[in-house]
N, C-alpha and C positions, 0 to 999 in steps of 0.2 A: 408833843408837849415839851416845853423847856422849863426846867426848874432851876432856881438859884438859891444859894445860901452864902452868907458872908460870915467869915470866922477867922480871927487871928491874921488879918491883913490879906486874906485870900477870898475871892469870890469863886465859888464852885458852881459852874454852869453844867447841868446834866441834861443831855438829850434823852428824854424819857419816853421812848417808843420801843420797848424791848421786843414786842411781838413782831415788829418789822425790822429788827436789827438796827433800830434808831434811824431809819430812812427819813429823809426830810421832805416835807411838803412846803409849798410857798408860805403858808402861815407859820410853819416852824422856822423857816429861814428868817422871816420878819421878827419873830419872837427872839431868836438867837441874836439878831442884830441889835435889838433893843437891850437885851441882857448884857451884851458887851459894852454898848455905848453908855449905858447908865451906871456902869461899875465905878465905884469910888475907891476901891482897894488898889494897892500897888501891884498885886498879882492876881491873875485869873487862871483858873484851871478848868479846861473844857474836857468833859468825859462823857461816856455813854452809859446808859443803864443796862443791867443784865450782862449778857455775855458778848457784847459787841461794842465797838467804839461808834461807828456810823457807817451804814451801808451806802451812803450817798443820797442821791435823789430818789424819792419814792417813785417806783415805776408806774404806779397807777396815775400819779400826777403827770409824769413825763409823757405817757401814752395819750393823755387828753389835752396836751398843750395846743392852744391856738396861736400862741405867740412865743415860739421857743427862744428867740433872741431875748425877749423880756425876762424869761426864766433864767437864762444864762447870766444876764446882767444882774438879776437879783442875787444869785449866788456869788457873783463877783463883788457886789456891794458888801455882802456880809463878810467875805474874805478880806476885803479892803478895810472894813471896820476893825476886824481883828488885827490886821497888820499895822494899822495906824493908831490903835488904842494907846493912850499914855501908859496903860498898865502893861506889865510883862505877861504875855499869854502863853500858858503851857498846855500842850495837848497831851492828855493822858490816854494813850492808845492801848486799850486792854481788849483783846479779841480782834475780830475783823474790822478793818477800815477799807472801804472800797469807793472808787470813783470820787464823788464829791466829798466823802469823808476824808480821803487822802488830801484833797485840795484844801479843805478847811484846816487840816493839820499843817500843811505847807505854809499857810498864812500865819500860823502861830510862831512865836519867837523861839520856843524850845519844844521839841517833840520827844516825849518819853514813852517808850514801849515797855510793856510787860513781856515776860517770856511767852505769853499766849498770843501776842499780837501778830497779825498777818496783814499785809497791805497789797493792794492791787488796783489796777485801772482797767476794769473789764469792759468799758464802753466800746472799745474797738470791736468786740465780738457782736455788738448790737448795731454796728454802723454809726457809732457816736464817738465822742472823746471827752476828756475832762475839760469843761468850759467854765469852771468857776475860778479861773486864774491859773489852772494847772499848766498850760503850755508856756506861761510866762515864768512861774516860780520854780517848776520842777527842774529845768536845766540850770537855773541859777544856783539851786541848792545841791544837786547831785552831779552836775556836769552834763554836757550835751550827750555824750555817749551812753551813760546810764539812763538818761531821760528818754532817749529814743528807744533803746531796747526795752525798757520797762513799759512804755506806753504802747509800742507797736506789737509786743508779744501778748499783752493782756495777762501775763502770768502773775501769780501771787508769790510774794517773798515773805519769809518769816522774819522774826525780830533780829536775829543774828545777821542775816544778809542785809536787812534794812540799815542796820548800824554800819556795816561795812561800806555800803553805798553812800552813807551820809544822809539817808532819808530820815533817820531818827538820830537824836543826839545821845541818848542813853537808854539802857535797859535796866529797869528797876521793878521789883515786885509790886510796889505801890508808888505810882507817879506823884502822889501828893507830897512825898518826901522831898522831891525836887522843888515843887512849888514852895514848900516851907523853907527850904534852904535859901531860895531866892528872896523870899519875903523878909528874911532876917536882915537884909542889907538896907542901906539908906535909900529912902524912897526917891529923892531927887536925883541921886546918882543913877538909879535904875532907869528913870525916865530919860535922862540926857544920854546915857549910853545907848539906849534903844534908838533914840532919834538919830544919833550919829551913824550907827551901824545900818539903819534902815534907809538912809538918805541916798536914793539912787536916781532921782529925777522921775520923770513921768512915764508911765506905761500905758497911758490912755489909749493910744492908737492900737497897741497890741491887744489889749482887752477887747476893743471893739471888733477887731478882726476875728478874734476867738469866738465871740458871741455870734457873729454872722456865719462863721463856718459851722457852728453847732446847729444853727437854724436850718442851713441847707441840708445837712445830714439828717436832721430830725424829720424834715418833710419827705426826704427820700426813703426813709426806713421806718416810718411810724407804724406801719402794719406789722413788721417784725417785732418792734418794741412791744406793741400791744399783745402779740402772741406769746412773747417770752414771760409775761407776768402771769400767764395762766398755767405755766409748767410747774 
């Protein structure tokens, strides 16, 4: 479930599935996409309900995929909607962000972690990898060396290490304070600055290769994925 509230120039989008650590099903991704696309505020804050930011893809949904490439492309589309939104999108990472949750945060313009935040790409342990734009955006943001080590190890980093890597922009007790700080600025300036800093040309072919790779690994490891959700 995706919830939205608009207040003081900020649309707050909350991923509200706390019992699953805000893991995302296809319908949740579609609702998130709409919530971002329909925003009329200059700033968007994306956060998770309860004690987690987002656990990434819902494993029940992943285990039952008949078309894994389509699922990867859906996640890519949502991340691209976030990245290309005329609003400044702030990820408020409080608690765990895993897999697709990290990738959605990477698509945001500003990533703010609380001291409780932890981030990891555990897909490698299941025979998968981050396919919602993660292989494209992660090395761009943290550099190739950090991106390779972070993705290949599957380890979890805390807020301090994430800041050191450049994976998050700031550490604050309440990420909304950063959203409010940005929202105080002139709206047109925010939009133009984002457009200029985000203009890197097309990544279409790299996204497609990512989706195909995810599909190949999913078909090879679907049994292990299904077993892992029962643990």
